[in-house]
N, C-alpha and C positions, 0 to 999 in steps of 0.2 A: 123783314128787310125792306118791304115796300114803303115803310115810313120814311126811308131815306130819300124817296123821290120827291118829298115835299120841301127839301132844302133848296137854297138858292143855287141854280144850276148855270150861272154864267160861268166863270172859271174859278175854282177854289183857290184861295191864296195858300201857296206852299212855300215854306221857308227853304232856302237853298242849302243850309247847313254846309256840309263838306262835299256835296254832290255836284258842285259847279253851279253855273248860272242856268236858270230855267228858261225855256222858251215862253212865248206869249201864251201858249196853250198849257203851260205848267208841266212840260216834259223836261227831263234831265238827260242830256246826251250820255252821261256816264252809265245810265240805266240801260243803254242800248249797245254798250261795248261788250262783245263776247267773241269767243272762238267756237265756231260751229262747223264741224267736219273739216277742220283745218283752215277755215276762212274767217276773217274778222267781220263783225257786223258793226254798223255805226248808225247814228241819227244825223240826217241832213236837214238843214233849214233853208227854205226859200222865202224871200220877202219882197215886197214892192213898196212904192212910195205912198200907196193908199193905206198902208198899215196892215194889209193882208199878209198872212203867214201860212206856209204849208210845210209840215214836217214829214219826212219820209225815212224809211230804213231800207237798207239793201237786202234784208231778209225777206225774200218774196217780192222785192221792188215795191214795197207797200207804202201807201199814203197812211200816215199815222194820225195826223190832225190837220184840220183846215180851219183857220180862224178868219172869219169874214164879218164885216160890220152889219148890224141890223139897221132898221129904219131910224133908230135913235143914235146910231154911231157906236153902239156897244159891240165889241168883238165877241163872237160866239164860235165855239168849236162845233162844227156841223157834221162830223163823222164819228162813228163808233170805232173802238179799237182798244188796245192795251197801252199802258204807260211804261212798259219794260219789255226787253227782248226775251226774257225767260218765259213769259206766257205765250208769246208768239211761237217760240221754238218748241214748246211742250205740246205738240199737237196730239199726243195721246190723251191729255186731260183738257186742253184748251184749244183744240183744233178749230181753226177758223180761216175764212178767206177775207177777213177784214182788210179792206184797202189794197188787196194784192193785185199784182199783174199776173193774171191767170194764163197758164200754158201747160203743156204744149197745145192742148185743145180745150178751150173754155166750153162749158156746158157738157151735154151728154152725147155719148156714142152708143147706139143700141147694142146691148149685149157685149159691149166692148170689142166689137168686131169690125174691121175694115178689110177691104180687098185691094191689094196693091198689085197691079199688073197680073191679075188672075190668082194671086196667092192670098189666102186668108191669113190675116195677122190678128192674134188674140191679145187684147189689151186688158189691164186690170178691170175687174168688175167691182167697183167700190161704192156703188149707190144703186140700190134696188136692182141689182143684176147688170147695171150699165157702167160704163166708164164715165166718171164725172171729173171735170177740171184736171184732166191729165193723169188721173190715177191717184193711188194712195200717197205718193210723194211727188205730186205735181210741182210746178215751178213756184207756187206760193210758199213751198217749204224749202226752197233752195236759196243759197246765198249768192246774190249777184255781185259782180264787181262794180262798185259805185265810184263815180267821179263827179265832183261838183265843179261845173264849168265856170260859173259865176254866181252872183247873189240870187239869180232867178232861175237857174237851170241846173239840173242834175241828170246824169246819164247812167243807166244801169245796163250791164251786159252779162250774158250768160252763155256758156257752151253746154249744150245738152247732148250727151254722147249717143251714138247709135245704140238702139235698144233701151233707151231710157224709158222706163215704165212700158216697155214693149214697142214703143214707136220706132219706126225705121229712120235711119239717117242721123248724122251728126248735124245739129242745128246750132247756128250762131245767131243769137237774138239780142236786140237792144231795145230798151225803153227809155225815152227821153221825156222828162217832165220839165215844162217851162211855165213859170208864173208870170203872166203878162201884166202890163201897166194898167189894163182895164179889168183887173180882177178875174181873169180866166186862167184855168189850168189846161195847158195844151199838152196832150199826150200823143207821142208818136212811137209806134212799134215798127220794127223792121226785123227781118230774119232771112237767112239763107240756109240751104241744106246741101249735103253731098249725095243724098239719095232721095228718091221720090217719097214724100211724106205728106201729112196733113198738119195744118196749123190754124189756130183760131185764138187770138189773144184778146183780152179785155181787162178792164179795171173793175174791181169788185168792192168799191167803197160803199159803205152803208150810210146814207144821208138822213139826218134828222135836222131839218132846217129850223125846227122850233128851238133847238139848243137845249132841249130837256131830254137827255138820252134815257132816263129811267122811267119815262112815260111813253105810251104809244103815241104815234103821230098820224093817226087816221084822219086828222083834220087837214092834212096837206092836200093841195090840189094838184092832180096829175094830168098832164097833157101828153098825148102820143100822136104824132103825125102819121097815122097808119089806118088804112081801110081794111086790112086783113091781118089775121094772126094765124099761128100754127097751133091748133089744139093739141093737147097732150092727154095721155091715158093716166091711169092711177099710179104709174111708176114715173111720171113726169116726162115720158118719152113722147115726142111728136108722133101723131098718127099718120103723117104724110099729107094730110089735107092742108089747104089754105082757105080759111073761112072768113066771111065778111064780119066785121065788128058791129055793123049797123043793127040796132035793135037788141043788142046783148050787153051784159055788164063789161065787155071788153072794149066798148066804145069810149075812148078818151080823146076824141077829136075836138072836144071842147074841154077846157079845164074843169075837172070834176073832183069833188072831195073823195078821198079813198074810202071814207066811211059809208058812202052810198051803197057799195056792193062788196066790200072786202070780206064781210062775214056772211055773204049770201049763201045759204044752204040749199037753195033750189036750183042753182046753176052749177052744172057738173064741174066746170073749170075751177071756180072758187071753192066749191065744197071739197074737191079732191086735194087741192093745194093748200087749204086752210088760209086762203088769201089769194094773192096773185104771185105766180111764178111761171111766167109764160113769155114766149117770143112774139113780138109784133113785127110785121113786114113793112118796113118804113116806106112812106111815099117819097122820101128824099132819095130813093134809089130807083132809077129808071133805065131799063134795058141795059143793065151792067154799068151804068154811069151814075156816080153819086153827085148830089147837090149839097155841098158843105156850107153853103151860105144861108140855107133855110133851117130853121129850128126843127130838129127831129123829135125832141121831147122836152118837157119842162116839169119842174116841181116847184111849188110855191107854198110858203108858210104864211097864212094870214096873221099868225101870232107875232112873228118877228118882221114880216115884210121881205124876208130873204127869198129871192128868186134864183133858181138854178136852171139854166138853159143848156141843152145838149146839142152839139153839132158833130156830125160824123161822116165818114166816107163808107161806113158799113151798111149792109142791106137790112140788118135787123137790130133790135134791142130787146134784151131780156130784162123784164122788170120783176124784181123779187121784193116782197114786202116784209121780210124778216119773220116769216111764218114759224120758223123753228127756234127762234129766240125764246128763252123761257126764264130769264133772270136767275139762272142757276149758278152763274159765276160773276165775279166782279171784273168790270172793265176799267177803263181809265178813271183814275181818281176815286175808285171804289164804287162807281155807279154800276147798277145791274140793269141789263137790257131785256125788257119783257117783249113778248110777242108783238109784232107790228110797230116796233120802236124805230124802224128805219126803212128806207127804200133804196134798193140798188138799181142803178141805171146802166146796164151792161151793153155797150155797143159791140156788136159781133156779127158773124155769120150765123145762120140758123142752126139750132141743135141737130145733130146727126146728119149734117150735110154730106159727109163722105158716102153715106148710103142712099142719097137722093140726088142722082145726077141731074135731075131737072131743076135743082135749086142752085143759087150762086155757089161756085166751087171753092172748097177750102184746100185743094191739092196744091202742093208746092213742088215744083220740079227743080232739078239741078240747073244752075245757071240763071235762075229767076230769083226775084226778090219779093218777099212778102212785105206789104206795107199797110198799116192800119192807122187811122187818125181819129182822135176823140177830143173834143173841147168841152170842158165843164165851165160855163161862164156864169159868174155870180153878179147879182145886182139887187137893188131894193125897190120896193113899190109901196 
C-alpha cells in the first residue's frame, strides 16, 4: 500500500457525480449527512478572501480539512482525517481524535480518579489504566448542535449531562470556529456547570504541513516557547515534576527539525513515547496571566513554506507526533497515515491537573465560566 504515497498529493480530482458539489478539499457534504443517536450530522465550510477553506463537522466539533496556500500559491490540505461521517462515527474500527474538540477533560487523569469536595469520583480507565480525553465516549464522539453564523464562523454547542462518563455536573459547552481574513483559525471554548467539575478542552488536529499525508513529516521544524516540561512515565502519565528543557531533546526554544530526536532511543521520554507526546509549560503563561500576543509554538514545512503559529491563553501545550499511526486504515481520499505523519499542537491545561493542586487549576465551579482560546495562524515563508 505504501506505493500509493508516491502519487501526486496535492488534492485528487474527484468527479461530483450525484453527490453534490465538492469542497476545495474534495469533500462532499452529502457524505457527512447522517443520523447518529437521534441527531443530524453535517459538513460546514468556512472560507475567506485569500482562498483559504476550512471544513468541519458537528460530530465531535471536528476540523475535517484545512486548505491553505503554499509558497507557490497552491492550496494544500494540511490536516489528517476522513472524507465521510461513517468512519468518524465507527469508533470501534476507526476510532480517532482527528480534528476533534476534546472534552470533558483533554489528556489524562491518573487512574481515572478525581476528588470532589472530599469524595473520590471514579472515571473510565480507557488508556493504560488512566482516563484519556474524557473516557470511552468523550465529546469527540458526541454530536454537537452546529450553527453556521456566516461564511467565516460556525458555532458548535453541547449539553453534557451529570454523570457523563462519570464526570459530575451538567455542562453546557460551546466551541466557536472563526476563519479570519489573515488566514487564522480562531477557536474559542466556553462552558458552565451546575455542579463542581473539571474541564479541559482542546483541538486535536493532526497537522502535516508538507501536504503529503501518506509520508512521515519528520522534516518539519518545531518551535515551543517553553523552558520546562512535565515528564511522563511509561503510561504517559506526568510524574508531577516540572523539568528544564535545556540540554535535552525537549528543548525546542529554537526551531528544530523533528528528525533530530524524534527517534532518540537513549532519552527516556522519546523512547517510551516512540516520539513526542508530552506537555510543555508555556512561557506565555506568567503567574496565572496569559500573553496571547506572543507565539506559544510553531510548526514549519521547508518543503511547502507553510508556517503554522499557535497563540493561546492556556498554560500548556501537548505536542503529539502521531506515534501510534501505522497506515493500517485509509483516511481522506484513500491515503494511509504512517507513523510520524502528523503533529498535534494541543493547547490546554497540564495533564492530570485535578490531582496536582500546585498546577494551574482545571476546576469549574457553579456560577463561573470556563474560557479557553487558541489561534492557529497560517502563513508562508
